mmCIF file of the N, C-alpha and C atoms, coordinates in Angstrom:
data_MODEL
# 
_entry.id   MODEL 
# 
loop_
_atom_site.group_PDB 
_atom_site.id 
_atom_site.type_symbol 
_atom_site.label_atom_id 
_atom_site.label_alt_id 
_atom_site.label_comp_id 
_atom_site.label_asym_id 
_atom_site.label_entity_id 
_atom_site.label_seq_id 
_atom_site.pdbx_PDB_ins_code 
_atom_site.Cartn_x 
_atom_site.Cartn_y 
_atom_site.Cartn_z 
_atom_site.occupancy 
_atom_site.B_iso_or_equiv 
_atom_site.pdbx_formal_charge 
_atom_site.auth_seq_id 
_atom_site.auth_comp_id 
_atom_site.auth_asym_id 
_atom_site.auth_atom_id 
_atom_site.pdbx_PDB_model_num 
ATOM 1   N N  . MET A 1 1  ? 10.285 12.108 5.291   1.00 0.00 ? 1  MET A N  1 
ATOM 2   C CA . MET A 1 1  ? 9.815  10.735 5.402   1.00 0.00 ? 1  MET A CA 1 
ATOM 3   C C  . MET A 1 1  ? 10.566 10.047 6.543   1.00 0.00 ? 1  MET A C  1 
ATOM 4   N N  . PRO A 1 2  ? 9.897  9.198  7.266   1.00 0.00 ? 2  PRO A N  1 
ATOM 5   C CA . PRO A 1 2  ? 10.540 8.559  8.413   1.00 0.00 ? 2  PRO A CA 1 
ATOM 6   C C  . PRO A 1 2  ? 11.674 7.608  8.038   1.00 0.00 ? 2  PRO A C  1 
ATOM 7   N N  . ASP A 1 3  ? 11.571 6.931  6.902   1.00 0.00 ? 3  ASP A N  1 
ATOM 8   C CA . ASP A 1 3  ? 12.586 5.939  6.531   1.00 0.00 ? 3  ASP A CA 1 
ATOM 9   C C  . ASP A 1 3  ? 13.470 6.403  5.390   1.00 0.00 ? 3  ASP A C  1 
ATOM 10  N N  . GLY A 1 4  ? 13.523 7.689  5.120   1.00 0.00 ? 4  GLY A N  1 
ATOM 11  C CA . GLY A 1 4  ? 14.357 8.200  4.044   1.00 0.00 ? 4  GLY A CA 1 
ATOM 12  C C  . GLY A 1 4  ? 13.601 9.205  3.202   1.00 0.00 ? 4  GLY A C  1 
ATOM 13  N N  . PRO A 1 5  ? 14.201 9.603  2.095   1.00 0.00 ? 5  PRO A N  1 
ATOM 14  C CA . PRO A 1 5  ? 13.562 10.609 1.241   1.00 0.00 ? 5  PRO A CA 1 
ATOM 15  C C  . PRO A 1 5  ? 12.321 10.062 0.546   1.00 0.00 ? 5  PRO A C  1 
ATOM 16  N N  . ALA A 1 6  ? 11.495 10.964 0.085   1.00 0.00 ? 6  ALA A N  1 
ATOM 17  C CA . ALA A 1 6  ? 10.275 10.571 -0.626  1.00 0.00 ? 6  ALA A CA 1 
ATOM 18  C C  . ALA A 1 6  ? 10.626 9.792  -1.888  1.00 0.00 ? 6  ALA A C  1 
ATOM 19  N N  . LEU A 1 7  ? 9.786  8.832  -2.238  1.00 0.00 ? 7  LEU A N  1 
ATOM 20  C CA . LEU A 1 7  ? 10.034 8.035  -3.434  1.00 0.00 ? 7  LEU A CA 1 
ATOM 21  C C  . LEU A 1 7  ? 9.770  8.838  -4.702  1.00 0.00 ? 7  LEU A C  1 
ATOM 22  N N  . LEU A 1 8  ? 8.772  9.705  -4.658  1.00 0.00 ? 8  LEU A N  1 
ATOM 23  C CA . LEU A 1 8  ? 8.443  10.517 -5.824  1.00 0.00 ? 8  LEU A CA 1 
ATOM 24  C C  . LEU A 1 8  ? 9.214  11.824 -5.746  1.00 0.00 ? 8  LEU A C  1 
ATOM 25  N N  . LYS A 1 9  ? 10.104 12.047 -6.698  1.00 0.00 ? 9  LYS A N  1 
ATOM 26  C CA . LYS A 1 9  ? 10.933 13.243 -6.682  1.00 0.00 ? 9  LYS A CA 1 
ATOM 27  C C  . LYS A 1 9  ? 10.336 14.362 -7.527  1.00 0.00 ? 9  LYS A C  1 
ATOM 28  N N  . THR A 1 10 ? 9.466  14.012 -8.470  1.00 0.00 ? 10 THR A N  1 
ATOM 29  C CA . THR A 1 10 ? 8.847  15.022 -9.325  1.00 0.00 ? 10 THR A CA 1 
ATOM 30  C C  . THR A 1 10 ? 7.357  14.756 -9.423  1.00 0.00 ? 10 THR A C  1 
ATOM 31  N N  . ARG A 1 11 ? 6.637  15.770 -9.840  1.00 0.00 ? 11 ARG A N  1 
ATOM 32  C CA . ARG A 1 11 ? 5.198  15.635 -10.054 1.00 0.00 ? 11 ARG A CA 1 
ATOM 33  C C  . ARG A 1 11 ? 4.960  15.679 -11.557 1.00 0.00 ? 11 ARG A C  1 
ATOM 34  N N  . ARG A 1 12 ? 4.325  14.641 -12.082 1.00 0.00 ? 12 ARG A N  1 
ATOM 35  C CA . ARG A 1 12 ? 4.025  14.587 -13.512 1.00 0.00 ? 12 ARG A CA 1 
ATOM 36  C C  . ARG A 1 12 ? 2.543  14.778 -13.711 1.00 0.00 ? 12 ARG A C  1 
ATOM 37  N N  . GLU A 1 13 ? 2.195  15.485 -14.763 1.00 0.00 ? 13 GLU A N  1 
ATOM 38  C CA . GLU A 1 13 ? 0.789  15.619 -15.105 1.00 0.00 ? 13 GLU A CA 1 
ATOM 39  C C  . GLU A 1 13 ? 0.477  14.616 -16.203 1.00 0.00 ? 13 GLU A C  1 
ATOM 40  N N  . MET A 1 14 ? -0.632 13.893 -16.040 1.00 0.00 ? 14 MET A N  1 
ATOM 41  C CA . MET A 1 14 ? -1.031 12.865 -17.002 1.00 0.00 ? 14 MET A CA 1 
ATOM 42  C C  . MET A 1 14 ? -2.499 13.045 -17.331 1.00 0.00 ? 14 MET A C  1 
ATOM 43  N N  . ARG A 1 15 ? -2.874 12.626 -18.513 1.00 0.00 ? 15 ARG A N  1 
ATOM 44  C CA . ARG A 1 15 ? -4.291 12.572 -18.856 1.00 0.00 ? 15 ARG A CA 1 
ATOM 45  C C  . ARG A 1 15 ? -4.942 11.491 -18.001 1.00 0.00 ? 15 ARG A C  1 
ATOM 46  N N  . PHE A 1 16 ? -6.238 11.639 -17.738 1.00 0.00 ? 16 PHE A N  1 
ATOM 47  C CA . PHE A 1 16 ? -6.947 10.683 -16.894 1.00 0.00 ? 16 PHE A CA 1 
ATOM 48  C C  . PHE A 1 16 ? -6.833 9.271  -17.457 1.00 0.00 ? 16 PHE A C  1 
ATOM 49  N N  . GLU A 1 17 ? -6.990 9.125  -18.766 1.00 0.00 ? 17 GLU A N  1 
ATOM 50  C CA . GLU A 1 17 ? -6.941 7.795  -19.379 1.00 0.00 ? 17 GLU A CA 1 
ATOM 51  C C  . GLU A 1 17 ? -5.573 7.144  -19.173 1.00 0.00 ? 17 GLU A C  1 
ATOM 52  N N  . ALA A 1 18 ? -4.501 7.933  -19.296 1.00 0.00 ? 18 ALA A N  1 
ATOM 53  C CA . ALA A 1 18 ? -3.153 7.399  -19.099 1.00 0.00 ? 18 ALA A CA 1 
ATOM 54  C C  . ALA A 1 18 ? -2.942 7.004  -17.641 1.00 0.00 ? 18 ALA A C  1 
ATOM 55  N N  . ALA A 1 19 ? -3.442 7.835  -16.722 1.00 0.00 ? 19 ALA A N  1 
ATOM 56  C CA . ALA A 1 19 ? -3.294 7.528  -15.296 1.00 0.00 ? 19 ALA A CA 1 
ATOM 57  C C  . ALA A 1 19 ? -4.070 6.267  -14.927 1.00 0.00 ? 19 ALA A C  1 
ATOM 58  N N  . ALA A 1 20 ? -5.287 6.136  -15.444 1.00 0.00 ? 20 ALA A N  1 
ATOM 59  C CA . ALA A 1 20 ? -6.093 4.946  -15.158 1.00 0.00 ? 20 ALA A CA 1 
ATOM 60  C C  . ALA A 1 20 ? -5.421 3.706  -15.721 1.00 0.00 ? 20 ALA A C  1 
ATOM 61  N N  . SER A 1 21 ? -4.891 3.809  -16.931 1.00 0.00 ? 21 SER A N  1 
ATOM 62  C CA . SER A 1 21 ? -4.202 2.675  -17.545 1.00 0.00 ? 21 SER A CA 1 
ATOM 63  C C  . SER A 1 21 ? -2.990 2.262  -16.715 1.00 0.00 ? 21 SER A C  1 
ATOM 64  N N  . LEU A 1 22 ? -2.211 3.245  -16.255 1.00 0.00 ? 22 LEU A N  1 
ATOM 65  C CA . LEU A 1 22 ? -1.043 2.955  -15.421 1.00 0.00 ? 22 LEU A CA 1 
ATOM 66  C C  . LEU A 1 22 ? -1.468 2.285  -14.119 1.00 0.00 ? 22 LEU A C  1 
ATOM 67  N N  . TRP A 1 23 ? -2.530 2.790  -13.475 1.00 0.00 ? 23 TRP A N  1 
ATOM 68  C CA . TRP A 1 23 ? -3.000 2.206  -12.217 1.00 0.00 ? 23 TRP A CA 1 
ATOM 69  C C  . TRP A 1 23 ? -3.411 0.753  -12.410 1.00 0.00 ? 23 TRP A C  1 
ATOM 70  N N  . PHE A 1 24 ? -4.175 0.452  -13.462 1.00 0.00 ? 24 PHE A N  1 
ATOM 71  C CA . PHE A 1 24 ? -4.603 -0.927 -13.681 1.00 0.00 ? 24 PHE A CA 1 
ATOM 72  C C  . PHE A 1 24 ? -3.411 -1.831 -13.984 1.00 0.00 ? 24 PHE A C  1 
ATOM 73  N N  . GLN A 1 25 ? -2.411 -1.304 -14.671 1.00 0.00 ? 25 GLN A N  1 
ATOM 74  C CA . GLN A 1 25 ? -1.200 -2.082 -14.936 1.00 0.00 ? 25 GLN A CA 1 
ATOM 75  C C  . GLN A 1 25 ? -0.477 -2.377 -13.618 1.00 0.00 ? 25 GLN A C  1 
ATOM 76  N N  . LEU A 1 26 ? -0.350 -1.378 -12.753 1.00 0.00 ? 26 LEU A N  1 
ATOM 77  C CA . LEU A 1 26 ? 0.311  -1.585 -11.464 1.00 0.00 ? 26 LEU A CA 1 
ATOM 78  C C  . LEU A 1 26 ? -0.478 -2.560 -10.590 1.00 0.00 ? 26 LEU A C  1 
ATOM 79  N N  . LYS A 1 27 ? -1.817 -2.488 -10.627 1.00 0.00 ? 27 LYS A N  1 
ATOM 80  C CA . LYS A 1 27 ? -2.634 -3.424 -9.852  1.00 0.00 ? 27 LYS A CA 1 
ATOM 81  C C  . LYS A 1 27 ? -2.405 -4.859 -10.309 1.00 0.00 ? 27 LYS A C  1 
ATOM 82  N N  . ARG A 1 28 ? -2.230 -5.056 -11.617 1.00 0.00 ? 28 ARG A N  1 
ATOM 83  C CA . ARG A 1 28 ? -1.948 -6.409 -12.120 1.00 0.00 ? 28 ARG A CA 1 
ATOM 84  C C  . ARG A 1 28 ? -0.615 -6.925 -11.589 1.00 0.00 ? 28 ARG A C  1 
ATOM 85  N N  . LEU A 1 29 ? 0.309  -6.005 -11.286 1.00 0.00 ? 29 LEU A N  1 
ATOM 86  C CA . LEU A 1 29 ? 1.612  -6.392 -10.756 1.00 0.00 ? 29 LEU A CA 1 
ATOM 87  C C  . LEU A 1 29 ? 1.607  -6.560 -9.238  1.00 0.00 ? 29 LEU A C  1 
ATOM 88  N N  . GLY A 1 30 ? 0.438  -6.332 -8.608  1.00 0.00 ? 30 GLY A N  1 
ATOM 89  C CA . GLY A 1 30 ? 0.332  -6.561 -7.176  1.00 0.00 ? 30 GLY A CA 1 
ATOM 90  C C  . GLY A 1 30 ? 0.277  -5.313 -6.313  1.00 0.00 ? 30 GLY A C  1 
ATOM 91  N N  . TRP A 1 31 ? 0.293  -4.133 -6.910  1.00 0.00 ? 31 TRP A N  1 
ATOM 92  C CA . TRP A 1 31 ? 0.205  -2.905 -6.126  1.00 0.00 ? 31 TRP A CA 1 
ATOM 93  C C  . TRP A 1 31 ? -1.181 -2.785 -5.518  1.00 0.00 ? 31 TRP A C  1 
ATOM 94  N N  . THR A 1 32 ? -1.263 -2.186 -4.324  1.00 0.00 ? 32 THR A N  1 
ATOM 95  C CA . THR A 1 32 ? -2.542 -1.957 -3.657  1.00 0.00 ? 32 THR A CA 1 
ATOM 96  C C  . THR A 1 32 ? -2.568 -0.546 -3.074  1.00 0.00 ? 32 THR A C  1 
ATOM 97  N N  . VAL A 1 33 ? -3.750 -0.097 -2.700  1.00 0.00 ? 33 VAL A N  1 
ATOM 98  C CA . VAL A 1 33 ? -3.904 1.189  -2.021  1.00 0.00 ? 33 VAL A CA 1 
ATOM 99  C C  . VAL A 1 33 ? -3.450 1.005  -0.582  1.00 0.00 ? 33 VAL A C  1 
ATOM 100 N N  . ALA A 1 34 ? -2.685 1.952  -0.064  1.00 0.00 ? 34 ALA A N  1 
ATOM 101 C CA . ALA A 1 34 ? -2.189 1.866  1.312   1.00 0.00 ? 34 ALA A CA 1 
ATOM 102 C C  . ALA A 1 34 ? -2.382 3.206  2.008   1.00 0.00 ? 34 ALA A C  1 
ATOM 103 N N  . GLU A 1 35 ? -2.363 3.172  3.323   1.00 0.00 ? 35 GLU A N  1 
ATOM 104 C CA . GLU A 1 35 ? -2.445 4.402  4.104   1.00 0.00 ? 35 GLU A CA 1 
ATOM 105 C C  . GLU A 1 35 ? -1.157 5.206  3.918   1.00 0.00 ? 35 GLU A C  1 
ATOM 106 N N  . ALA A 1 36 ? -1.250 6.498  4.098   1.00 0.00 ? 36 ALA A N  1 
ATOM 107 C CA . ALA A 1 36 ? -0.071 7.365  4.010   1.00 0.00 ? 36 ALA A CA 1 
ATOM 108 C C  . ALA A 1 36 ? 0.920  7.004  5.115   1.00 0.00 ? 36 ALA A C  1 
ATOM 109 N N  . ALA A 1 37 ? 2.212  7.138  4.833   1.00 0.00 ? 37 ALA A N  1 
ATOM 110 C CA . ALA A 1 37 ? 3.247  6.758  5.792   1.00 0.00 ? 37 ALA A CA 1 
ATOM 111 C C  . ALA A 1 37 ? 3.546  7.858  6.802   1.00 0.00 ? 37 ALA A C  1 
ATOM 112 N N  . TRP A 1 38 ? 3.040  9.055  6.590   1.00 0.00 ? 38 TRP A N  1 
ATOM 113 C CA . TRP A 1 38 ? 3.354  10.151 7.503   1.00 0.00 ? 38 TRP A CA 1 
ATOM 114 C C  . TRP A 1 38 ? 2.223  10.514 8.392   1.00 0.00 ? 38 TRP A C  1 
# 
């Protein structure tokens, strides 16, 4: 990564419903889709 190590250190497997729920929760907190940094 250009500005330091990757933020994600591990890969977790999640059920689709759990992943969708997490995404909607993060969107409520202001997260958005962004272009890749590399």
